[in-house]
C-alpha positions, -999 to 999 in steps of 0.1 A, spaced: 35 562 -87 3 566 -62 -31 589 -73 -55 604 -57 -87 624 -74 -88 657 -79 -113 682 -87 -97 685 -116 -96 649 -132 -119 616 -122 -86 596 -129 -68 612 -105 -32 628 -108 -2 621 -93 7 633 -62 39 639 -44 55 625 -16 50 657 15 10 661 -4 5 623 2 20 624 40 2 655 48 -29 639 34 -23 606 53 -19 627 82 -48 641 84 -69 617 78 -46 600 102 -58 627 126 -92 633 119 -96 591 125 -79 595 160 -103 625 169 -132 610 162 -120 578 178 -120 554 145 -87 537 153 -84 508 170 -80 515 208 -51 498 220 -32 518 200 -15 551 220 -13 582 195 8 597 218 36 570 215 57 582 186 63 549 177 21 543 171 20 574 152 55 561 129 40 526 123 0 540 114 18 567 93 43 545 73 15 513 66 -14 541 51 9 565 32 31 538 15 58 559 22 95 549 33 90 583 68 114 584 90 101 587 128 105 626 133 83 632 96 59 613 106 52 627 137 54 661 130 33 655 97 7 635 123 11 669 154 6 695 125 -21 680 114 -39 676 147 -30 708 155 -55 722 117 -78 701 138 -83 718 169 -75 749 154 -111 747 137 -128 728 169 -157 749 184 -144 766 216 -174 750 234 -161 717 220 -130 725 234 -133 731 264 -163 704 269 -127 680 254 -102 696 277 -129 694 308 -134 655 301 -96 649 298 -93 670 331 -118 644 346 -100 616 341 -64 626 348 -77 636 384 -90 602 394 -50 590 392 -39 627 407 -43 624 450 -60 593 451 -91 613 427 -99 632 461 -92 669 445 -110 690 420 -104 717 396 -119 747 395 -108 771 364 -114 807 352 -110 819 322 -73 837 318 -92 870 316 -107 864 352 -85 846 367 -51 864 366 -17 839 367 -37 815 390 -66 805 366 -63 771 385 -72 757 414 -74 726 431 -96 717 469 -102 689 481 -132 671 474 -141 660 510 -135 698 523 -159 712 495 -186 690 499 -212 713 510 -201 743 480 -204 717 453 -236 704 466 -249 738 467 -232 749 428 -244 708 416 -279 713 432 -269 689 454 -256 661 427 -232 647 452 
């Protein structure tokens, strides 16, 4: 049975299967978030998550167990994420997605839900908004 060092003993105590899966999922989620994984691996793909979890934990996992553990760990990381880091991460993801949407010719304006009502996200054609964007961005365009 694998052991893991603990604060109680230097030699480590046996850990149960559930804890080993949880530990593996947390380590994998942290590695993915930090970009410390093979960039060829697609962690939105359940097969990738399943294979990595099986190899790292040494456990015989079902795909559902592996994905559920990984997603729970990833959500735990996101819960500790600072608002400014979350906004930055999501903005970068949106900017990447906009490249592939409407031939990269549209932009998004996002308001806080407390100020945007039922429609806090607006999209507009960049060409039609060039003057307003240039003014706001200090003539960056």
